[in-house]
Structure formats: structure tokens, C-alpha cells
C-alpha positions as CSV (number, residue, x, y, z in Angstrom):
1,M,105.0,125.8,107.7
2,S,107.4,122.9,107.4
3,A,106.5,119.9,105.4
4,D,107.5,117.6,108.3
5,R,105.1,119.4,110.6
6,A,102.3,119.4,108.2
7,E,102.7,115.7,107.4
8,S,103.2,114.4,110.9
9,A,101.1,111.5,112.1
10,Q,99.1,113.8,114.3
11,A,98.7,117.5,113.2
12,D,96.1,120.2,113.2
13,A,94.6,122.3,110.4
14,A,92.4,125.4,110.1
15,V,90.0,126.2,107.2
16,V,88.2,129.5,106.8
17,D,85.5,129.2,104.2
18,V,83.9,132.4,103.0
19,G,80.8,131.3,101.2
20,S,77.8,132.9,99.5
21,N,75.7,132.6,102.7
22,S,78.0,131.7,105.6
23,V,81.5,132.5,106.8
24,R,82.9,129.6,108.7
25,L,86.0,128.5,110.7
26,V,86.7,124.8,111.2
27,L,89.6,123.6,113.2
28,Y,90.6,120.0,112.5
29,R,92.7,117.4,114.2
30,L,94.5,115.1,111.8
31,D,95.5,111.6,112.8
32,G,97.2,110.4,109.7
33,R,94.5,109.9,107.1
34,A,91.7,110.5,109.7
35,I,90.2,114.0,109.7
36,W,88.3,115.1,112.9
37,S,86.4,118.4,113.2
38,I,87.2,119.7,116.7
39,F,85.8,123.3,116.4
40,N,83.2,124.6,114.0
41,E,81.9,128.2,114.1
42,K,79.6,129.6,111.4
43,I,78.3,133.1,110.9
44,L,75.4,133.7,108.4
45,A,76.6,136.8,106.6
46,G,74.6,136.5,103.4
47,L,77.4,137.9,101.2
48,G,75.8,136.7,98.0
49,R,72.2,137.7,98.9
50,D,72.0,140.7,96.5
51,L,74.2,139.2,93.8
52,A,71.5,138.4,91.3
53,V,70.2,142.0,91.5
54,T,73.2,144.2,92.0
55,G,76.1,142.0,91.0
56,R,77.8,143.1,94.2
57,L,78.3,141.7,97.7
58,A,75.6,142.7,100.2
59,P,77.0,145.7,102.2
60,K,75.6,144.4,105.5
61,G,77.0,141.0,104.7
62,V,80.5,142.5,104.1
63,Q,80.4,144.1,107.6
64,T,79.3,140.9,109.2
65,A,81.9,138.9,107.4
66,L,84.7,141.2,108.4
67,I,83.8,141.0,112.1
68,A,83.7,137.2,111.9
69,L,87.0,137.0,110.0
70,S,88.7,139.3,112.6
71,R,87.6,136.8,115.3
72,F,88.7,133.8,113.3
73,Q,92.1,135.3,112.8
74,A,92.5,135.6,116.5
75,L,91.4,132.0,117.0
76,I,93.8,130.8,114.4
77,E,96.7,132.6,116.0
78,G,95.8,131.0,119.3
79,A,95.6,127.5,117.8
80,N,98.7,127.9,115.6
81,P,98.0,125.0,113.3
82,P,100.6,124.0,110.7
83,L,98.0,123.9,107.9
84,I,95.8,127.0,107.2
85,H,93.5,127.5,104.3
86,V,91.5,130.7,103.8
87,V,89.2,130.5,100.7
88,A,86.2,132.2,99.2
89,T,83.8,130.7,96.7
90,A,81.1,131.8,94.2
91,A,79.8,135.0,95.7
92,V,83.2,136.7,96.1
93,R,84.4,135.1,92.8
94,D,81.4,136.5,90.8
95,A,80.9,139.8,92.5
96,K,82.1,143.0,90.8
97,D,83.6,144.1,94.2
98,G,85.0,140.6,95.0
99,E,88.6,141.6,94.6
100,A,88.1,144.8,96.6
101,F,86.6,142.6,99.4
102,R,89.7,140.3,99.3
103,R,92.0,143.3,99.7
104,R,89.9,144.7,102.6
105,V,90.0,141.3,104.4
106,A,93.8,141.3,104.1
107,A,94.1,144.9,105.4
108,E,91.7,144.6,108.3
109,T,92.2,141.0,109.5
110,G,95.6,139.9,108.1
111,L,94.0,136.9,106.4
112,E,95.1,136.3,102.8
113,L,91.9,135.2,101.1
114,R,92.3,132.8,98.1
115,I,89.4,133.2,95.7
116,L,88.7,129.8,94.1
117,S,87.8,129.6,90.5
118,G,84.8,127.6,89.5
119,A,86.9,124.7,88.4
120,E,88.9,124.8,91.6
121,E,85.8,124.8,93.7
122,A,84.3,121.9,91.8
123,R,87.5,119.8,92.0
124,T,88.0,120.5,95.7
125,S,84.4,119.6,96.7
126,A,84.9,116.3,94.8
127,L,88.1,115.7,96.6
128,G,86.3,116.2,99.9
129,A,83.6,113.7,99.0
130,M,86.4,111.3,98.0
131,A,88.2,111.9,101.4
132,G,85.0,110.8,103.2
133,A,84.3,107.8,101.0
134,P,87.3,106.1,99.4
135,G,86.5,104.3,96.2
136,L,83.7,106.8,95.4
137,D,82.5,106.9,91.8
138,G,79.8,108.6,89.9
139,L,78.9,112.3,90.0
140,V,79.5,114.7,92.9
141,G,77.2,117.7,93.3
142,D,77.8,120.5,95.7
143,L,75.0,123.0,96.2
144,G,76.0,126.3,97.8
145,G,74.4,129.7,98.2
146,A,75.2,131.0,94.8
147,S,76.4,128.1,92.7
148,M,76.2,124.3,92.2
149,E,79.4,122.4,91.2
150,L,79.2,119.1,89.4
151,V,82.2,116.8,89.0
152,R,82.5,113.3,87.6
153,I,84.8,110.9,89.5
154,E,86.9,109.0,87.0
155,N,89.4,106.2,87.9
156,G,89.6,107.5,91.4
157,Q,90.3,111.1,90.4
158,P,88.1,114.2,89.9
159,G,87.4,114.4,86.2
160,L,85.2,116.7,84.1
161,G,83.7,119.5,86.2
162,V,81.4,122.5,85.8
163,T,80.0,125.2,88.0
164,L,76.5,126.4,87.4
165,P,74.5,129.5,88.8
166,L,71.9,127.3,90.6
167,G,72.3,128.4,94.2
168,P,69.3,130.1,95.8
169,F,71.1,133.5,95.7
170,S,71.5,133.2,91.9
171,L,67.8,133.6,91.3
172,A,66.3,136.9,92.4
173,G,62.8,137.1,93.9
174,E,60.6,134.7,95.8
175,F,61.0,131.0,95.5
176,D,59.0,129.6,92.5
177,P,59.5,125.9,92.0
178,G,58.5,126.1,88.3
179,R,61.0,128.8,87.6
180,V,63.8,127.0,89.5
181,R,63.1,123.8,87.6
182,A,63.0,125.5,84.3
183,T,66.3,127.2,84.9
184,A,67.9,124.0,86.2
185,E,66.7,122.0,83.2
186,R,67.9,124.6,80.8
187,L,71.4,124.5,82.3
188,L,71.5,120.7,82.9
189,N,70.1,119.3,79.7
190,P,73.2,120.1,77.6
191,L,75.3,118.2,80.1
192,R,73.4,114.9,80.1
193,S,75.7,112.9,77.9
194,E,78.9,114.2,79.5
195,F,77.8,113.7,83.1
196,A,75.7,110.6,82.8
197,S,76.2,108.4,85.9
198,R,74.3,105.8,88.0
199,R,75.1,107.5,91.3
200,L,75.0,111.1,92.6
201,T,76.8,112.1,95.8
202,C,75.3,115.2,97.3
203,V,77.4,117.8,99.2
204,G,76.0,120.8,101.0
205,G,73.9,121.6,104.1
206,A,70.6,122.0,102.4
207,W,70.8,118.6,100.7
208,R,71.9,117.0,104.0
209,N,68.7,118.3,105.6
210,L,66.7,116.6,102.8
211,A,68.4,113.3,103.9
212,L,67.5,113.9,107.5
213,L,63.9,114.6,106.5
214,H,63.8,111.3,104.5
215,M,65.1,109.5,107.6
216,Q,62.2,110.9,109.7
217,L,59.6,110.2,107.0
218,T,60.7,106.5,106.7
219,G,61.4,105.8,110.3
220,Y,65.1,105.2,109.6
221,P,66.7,104.5,113.0
222,L,70.3,105.8,112.4
223,A,70.3,109.6,112.1
224,I,73.7,109.8,110.4
225,V,73.8,111.6,107.1
226,H,77.3,110.6,105.9
227,Q,77.0,107.9,103.3
228,Y,73.2,107.7,103.7
229,E,71.6,106.6,100.4
230,M,68.2,106.9,98.7
231,S,66.9,105.3,95.6
232,R,65.9,107.5,92.6
233,E,62.3,107.3,93.5
234,E,62.9,108.1,97.2
235,A,64.9,111.2,96.3
236,L,62.2,112.5,93.9
237,D,59.4,111.8,96.5
238,T,61.3,113.6,99.2
239,A,62.1,116.6,97.0
240,R,58.4,116.9,95.8
241,F,57.2,116.6,99.4
242,V,59.4,119.6,100.4
243,E,58.3,121.6,97.3
244,R,54.6,121.3,98.4
245,Q,55.1,122.5,102.0
246,S,54.6,126.0,103.2
247,R,57.3,127.7,105.3
248,A,55.2,127.2,108.4
249,S,54.9,123.5,107.7
250,L,58.6,123.1,107.2
251,E,59.3,125.0,110.5
252,R,57.2,122.4,112.3
253,I,59.6,119.5,111.2
254,E,62.1,119.2,114.0
255,V,64.9,117.6,112.0
256,I,65.2,120.5,109.6
257,S,67.6,123.2,110.6
258,R,65.9,126.6,111.1
259,R,68.8,128.1,109.2
260,R,67.9,125.9,106.1
261,I,64.2,126.6,106.0
262,E,64.5,129.4,103.4
263,S,66.8,127.5,101.0
264,L,65.4,124.0,101.5
265,P,62.6,124.2,98.8
266,H,65.2,125.5,96.3
267,A,67.5,122.7,97.1
268,A,64.7,120.2,96.7
269,A,63.8,121.6,93.3
270,V,67.4,121.5,92.1
271,L,67.8,118.0,93.3
272,A,64.7,116.8,91.6
273,S,65.8,118.4,88.3
274,L,69.2,116.8,88.6
275,V,67.8,113.3,89.2
276,E,65.2,113.7,86.4
277,S,67.7,115.0,83.9
278,F,70.6,112.5,84.6
279,K,68.4,109.6,85.7
280,F,70.6,108.5,88.6
281,E,69.7,105.2,90.2
282,R,71.1,106.1,93.6
283,V,71.5,109.3,95.5
284,A,74.0,109.4,98.4
285,F,75.0,112.1,100.8
286,S,78.4,113.2,102.1
287,A,79.2,115.1,105.3
288,Y,82.6,115.9,103.7
289,G,83.0,118.7,101.2
290,L,85.1,121.6,100.1
291,R,86.8,122.2,103.5
292,E,87.9,118.5,103.9
293,G,88.9,118.6,100.2
294,L,91.4,121.3,100.9
295,I,93.0,119.2,103.7
296,Y,92.9,116.0,101.6
297,D,94.5,117.8,98.6
298,A,97.5,118.9,100.8
299,M,98.2,115.3,101.9
300,S,101.0,113.3,100.3
301,S,100.2,110.6,97.9
302,A,101.2,108.0,100.4
303,R,98.9,109.5,103.1
304,K,96.0,109.7,100.7
305,A,96.4,106.0,100.0
306,D,95.9,105.1,103.6
307,S,92.5,104.0,104.9
308,P,90.6,106.7,106.8
309,L,88.6,103.9,108.4
310,T,91.6,102.1,109.8
311,A,93.3,105.4,110.9
312,G,90.1,106.7,112.4
313,C,89.5,103.5,114.4
314,A,93.1,103.6,115.6
315,A,92.7,107.2,116.7
316,L,89.3,106.8,118.4
317,G,90.7,105.5,121.6
318,G,93.1,108.4,122.0
319,R,96.4,106.5,121.7
320,P,96.8,106.0,117.9
321,A,100.3,104.6,118.0
322,A,99.5,102.0,120.6
323,A,96.2,101.1,118.9
324,E,97.9,100.7,115.6
325,E,100.6,98.4,117.0
326,L,98.1,96.1,118.8
327,G,95.6,96.4,116.0
328,A,98.0,95.5,113.2
329,A,99.1,92.4,115.3
330,L,95.5,91.4,115.8
331,E,94.7,91.9,112.1
332,A,97.7,89.7,111.1
333,W,96.6,87.0,113.7
334,L,93.0,86.9,112.5
335,A,93.1,87.7,108.8
336,K,94.0,84.3,107.5
337,A,91.6,82.4,109.8
338,F,88.6,84.7,109.1
339,G,89.5,84.7,105.4
340,K,88.5,81.1,105.2
341,L,84.9,82.0,106.2
342,E,82.2,82.8,103.7
343,P,82.3,86.6,103.1
344,R,79.6,88.8,104.6
345,F,80.6,92.1,102.9
346,G,82.4,90.7,99.9
347,A,85.8,92.4,99.4
348,R,85.1,94.8,102.3
349,D,85.4,92.0,104.9
350,R,89.2,92.5,105.3
351,A,88.8,96.3,105.7
352,L,86.2,95.9,108.4
353,L,88.3,93.3,110.2
354,A,91.3,95.7,110.2
355,A,89.1,98.5,111.5
356,A,87.6,96.3,114.3
357,C,91.1,95.3,115.4
358,R,92.1,98.9,115.8
359,L,89.3,99.3,118.2
360,A,90.5,96.6,120.5
361,D,91.6,98.9,123.3
362,L,88.8,101.4,123.0
363,G,87.1,102.1,126.3
364,T,89.8,101.0,128.6
365,Q,89.1,104.0,130.9
366,L,85.4,103.2,131.1
367,H,83.7,101.3,133.8
368,P,83.7,97.6,132.9
369,D,80.1,97.1,133.8
370,H,79.0,99.6,131.1
371,R,81.9,99.5,128.7
372,A,80.4,97.4,126.0
373,S,77.2,99.5,125.7
374,L,79.1,102.8,125.8
375,I,81.6,101.6,123.1
376,F,78.8,100.4,120.9
377,E,77.2,103.9,120.9
378,Q,80.6,105.6,120.4
379,V,81.5,103.5,117.4
380,L,78.0,103.6,115.9
381,R,78.0,107.4,115.8
382,A,81.6,108.3,115.5
383,P,82.5,110.6,112.6
384,I,84.7,108.0,110.9
385,A,85.1,108.2,107.1
386,G,84.9,105.3,104.7
387,L,82.0,103.5,106.4
388,G,78.6,102.6,105.0
389,H,75.7,102.5,107.4
390,D,75.4,98.7,107.5
391,E,79.2,98.5,107.9
392,R,79.0,101.0,110.8
393,V,76.5,98.9,112.6
394,F,78.6,95.8,112.0
395,L,81.7,97.5,113.4
396,A,79.8,98.7,116.5
397,C,78.4,95.2,117.1
398,A,82.0,93.7,116.8
399,A,83.2,96.3,119.3
400,F,80.4,95.4,121.7
401,A,81.2,91.7,121.4
402,R,84.8,92.5,122.1
403,H,83.9,93.3,125.7
404,T,80.9,91.0,126.4
405,A,79.6,87.6,125.5
406,S,76.0,88.8,126.1
407,R,73.5,87.5,123.6
408,D,71.3,90.6,123.9
409,K,71.4,92.8,120.9
410,P,72.6,96.3,121.6
411,D,70.0,98.8,120.2
412,A,68.0,96.1,118.6
413,P,65.8,98.3,116.4
414,I,68.9,99.7,114.6
415,V,70.8,96.4,114.5
416,S,67.8,94.3,113.3
417,R,67.0,96.8,110.5
418,L,70.5,97.3,109.1
419,L,72.2,93.9,109.7
420,S,71.1,90.5,108.5
421,P,71.3,87.7,111.1
422,E,74.4,86.3,109.3
423,R,76.2,89.6,109.4
424,Y,75.3,90.1,113.1
425,Q,76.6,86.6,113.9
426,R,79.8,87.4,112.1
427,A,80.2,90.7,114.1
428,R,79.8,88.7,117.3
429,A,82.4,86.2,116.2
430,L,84.9,88.9,115.2
431,G,84.5,90.7,118.5
432,A,84.9,87.4,120.4
433,A,88.1,86.6,118.4
434,I,89.5,90.0,119.2
435,R,88.7,89.5,122.9
436,L,90.4,86.1,122.7
437,G,93.5,87.6,121.1
438,C,93.8,90.4,123.7
439,D,93.2,88.2,126.7
440,L,95.5,85.4,125.4
441,S,98.4,87.8,124.9
442,G,97.8,90.3,127.6
443,R,97.6,92.8,124.7
444,S,101.2,92.1,123.8
445,P,101.7,92.1,120.0
446,E,104.9,90.0,120.5
447,L,103.2,87.3,122.6
448,L,100.2,87.2,120.2
449,G,102.6,86.5,117.4
450,R,103.7,83.3,119.2
451,T,100.3,81.8,118.8
452,R,98.1,80.8,115.8
453,L,94.4,80.7,115.3
454,D,93.0,78.5,112.6
455,I,89.4,78.2,111.5
456,R,88.7,75.1,109.5
457,P,85.4,73.5,108.2
458,K,85.3,71.0,111.0
459,D,87.0,72.7,114.0
460,L,88.7,75.8,115.4
461,T,92.3,75.4,116.6
462,L,94.4,77.6,118.9
463,Q,98.0,76.7,119.5
464,A,101.3,78.2,120.5
465,D,104.8,77.9,119.1
466,P,107.1,75.4,120.7
467,G,108.4,76.6,124.0
468,W,105.5,79.1,124.4
469,E,102.8,76.7,125.3
470,E,102.2,78.4,128.7
471,I,100.6,81.3,126.9
472,C,97.6,79.1,126.3
473,L,97.3,77.9,129.9
474,G,94.3,78.7,132.1
475,E,90.5,78.6,132.1
476,A,90.2,82.2,131.0
477,V,91.9,81.4,127.6
478,A,89.8,78.2,127.3
479,K,86.6,80.2,128.0
480,R,87.3,82.9,125.5
481,A,88.3,80.3,122.8
482,Q,85.1,78.3,123.6
483,T,82.9,81.3,123.1
484,L,84.4,82.0,119.7
485,A,84.1,78.3,118.7
486,G,80.4,78.4,119.7
487,L,79.7,81.5,117.6
488,L,81.3,79.8,114.6
489,N,79.5,76.5,115.3
490,R,82.7,74.5,115.4
491,P,84.3,72.3,118.1
492,L,87.5,73.7,119.7
493,R,90.9,72.2,119.7
494,L,93.2,73.9,122.2
495,K,96.8,72.8,121.9
496,G,99.5,73.5,124.4
497,G,97.1,74.5,127.2
498,L,94.0,73.4,129.1
499,E,91.6,71.3,127.0
500,P,88.0,72.5,127.1
501,A,85.6,70.7,129.3
502,R,83.0,70.5,126.6
503,K,82.7,71.0,122.8
504,A,80.7,73.7,121.1
505,G,77.2,72.8,120.2
């Protein structure tokens, strides 16, 4: 593949992940730094199911995997992505016949399987978590079918890492929580000083199901696992709850994947041992992992430095170049004015403003009577990286206010639980400001640059450059500006156009 093709603003990628339990193909669309999963097929082969007893790959699993890989090869040929990764992890790495399996895959499917070392797997999983949450720190743990990888993030880079035989396939026999805990503690205790951290980020499907279970138990309204967090006590309580349940009881819990029922008690026991051994204060969860880490690792340094939040918002509307042009102009127009207001998310205010500006044209093909509500739901649940849950709700509320001045809260149970009144009011103001900028300029970045918005302690001022005063003419502009002034509780001064009939209360 050419470097230019792989690093284009919009490209595709394919990742084949041969794990200890599943064989998976994921096709991705890449919009700059934003990574979107557009096709995801998983086959439960159970390659590592017999590993603890025989030291070899399960024969039935080998046959299932080869059938799946033959299909995946055909799909990759049809998609023809510029980036292709085909990797295997712990089961193939540790099995006596792992190399023979690799050769057989090449001969029968044409796929060249790269067997990751334990260090490579740990590092790549950490890179994936970092790709999904820029600025991540602390310890990343990735629990798979045969192994668990731990990596410490140091100064924005994967640091010390280790792979441990703590996956469910590494322990033969029926699940015994006492035995799992004893094994985990024996392996983890020597690592306490080297891996001490305040925060653990969990990667892996079984652990993500624990997060979903905790959401149900606590009535949490936003069922999105990525960047969901628990306290130390909540993580331990959830893990202990799962350990006490029978299989039949777990099967009655709707949010738990049926494919995770068998491994969930094991995952809970390992998580409890981790939290107790390393005394984490917070436990977070990532929807990104090894596969996204492979894609992130292939990006240039410049691309890695870009914001996945801004890129994702620009791409969400389907026209990234147009969204970026207008979004960048709106960001420049609003940043100085909103920078004078009291921060609502600290240093994150500017990143959220930039993201909201990239959503300015989202939903232009939707019916105007329903646009605001539909966009709120889309932004709230979009798989955009680099976004905490409270930030996600803030952004969705700003996108809602971009299209309506309604005072009704969209999805009030979620908004009221995750946003303070002050943050909700700021989201409304930001959306109203974006609406003003779009309507004032007719969505023209050049015309927008001919005007200036200023938010001062005692008023809000909108004015145009000399010779461009007509941009500010008309009741529509005055109405949009008045709405913003009211949300900011300031009187409006509109220069070069129609003076408002009344001042904000």
C-alpha cells in the first residue's frame, strides 16, 4: 500500500484479530484521527479452550477459525482497504502448534498471520485505549481469553508492560472464585510497586459487560460503556455481586451478553483481585482496544496529535471537509468571546467548543420539525472518541440548542443526572451562539470572519467590519442574537444592523 493512500484524510482499514476465544474481522472507516467501525463479524472458535490441559490449540477451534478466516479473506479482497492487519494473540502465541497454525492459515486462506508477542499485545492494547481517550493516564488492563495484559501509561506513552496467564482459558476446570483469586493475587502481588496507579482502564468484552451490569443496578441512564467510570467501592461491589450469582441468575440479566455468561464470573474475580491488589481509586472502561491500537500505531505523529473528538464531529455529518471549514471559522469566531466566561469544564471548555462547532451543519437533510431531537440522540450516542459522559451530554445539548430555542430539556432524565444546571445553561448558550453565527453568515466562513462577537461582563456585542454592516441587518439576526444574550443574561448591543426592540432580562 502507498503511504499517501494509507494517510489520506479519509481511508479504510481492516483488522483480523485471532484471539483465544474469538476470530474477528472489523472494517474501519478513517476520517483523519476519527476511527469508525463500519463492519464487525465475530466467530467464537475457542482456539485456546484446551490450552491449559493440552498446551495445544483446540482441534475443533482450528477448523472453525480456518473457515472464518477464508470468509474474511474474501471480504477483505472485496473491500480492498489500504490498511490491513492480521494478528493473533495469546492462544496462538503460547500453543505448541501455534506456528503450524500460522503456516496453515497462510496456505489455506492467503492471510499472513502476525503472532504478537506478549509485550506487543500489551503495548498495542494500551495504544488502543489511548486512541479512544486522549490524555489517558494510569494503568490499562486488557483481559482476553487466555491472558491479561497490564501496561502503565507514562507521559502520554505506553510504558512498563506485562502479560499474565489470567484469562479464563488459562485455568483448567470449573470456575472457582477462590482459586482464581489465589492465582491472580500470586501473580499480581509482586507487581504492586511497579504498577501502582490511581486509575485502571479496563479493555475487553467481559469487563465491558460488568460496566453494563453496574449501569443497570444503579439506574444509570446512558448505556454507553466507553469512558464509563466506577469508584473503587462500586467496582468491588459489582464484581462480588457477579461472583455470587449462578449461571441461571446471570442468564436472566438482560444487559449481559449470552456469549459472556461463561467468562463473566472469571472476569469479575480477576477485576476484584486487581482493584484490591493495586488499590485503584477509579475504574474506567474503554470500547477501544488492540484492534484500534493497531490502526492508531500506523498513523503519523501529526495525525496522532489531532483530536479524535474534533475529527469525529466534523465527520459525523458526512461532509468532513465542509464541516471542518465552517467549524474552524465558527471556533475562531466564538473562542475569544466564550473564553471570557467562567469555565464549566475547566481546560476542556475549548475542546468542547471546537467539537460543537464542527457539528454546526449536522442534520441538514433531516426534517426541520424533528431535527433538534434527532440530532440530540445522534450526538449523545455517536461512537466518538475522547468524550466523557458528562461532556457527551453537554455536546448533545449544544447541538440541540443549535437548532431550536425551546426551553424543554431533551431526554430530561439523562440531562438532569449528568449535567449541572450551570453546564446545561452553557450548552444552550453555545448552541445559540453557533446558530447565530450560521444564520448571520449564511454558513459562509468568509462572511462570518467579517463580523465580531464580544461577551463582556455587562453586555453582548455583535458588529460587522466597516463596509459589511449589511450582514447584521434584519430581524432574524436580531432575534438570534437576542436569544443568545438572554441565555447569557446580558443586554444586547447590535452594531451596524437593526437594534433590538427590547433588552434581555
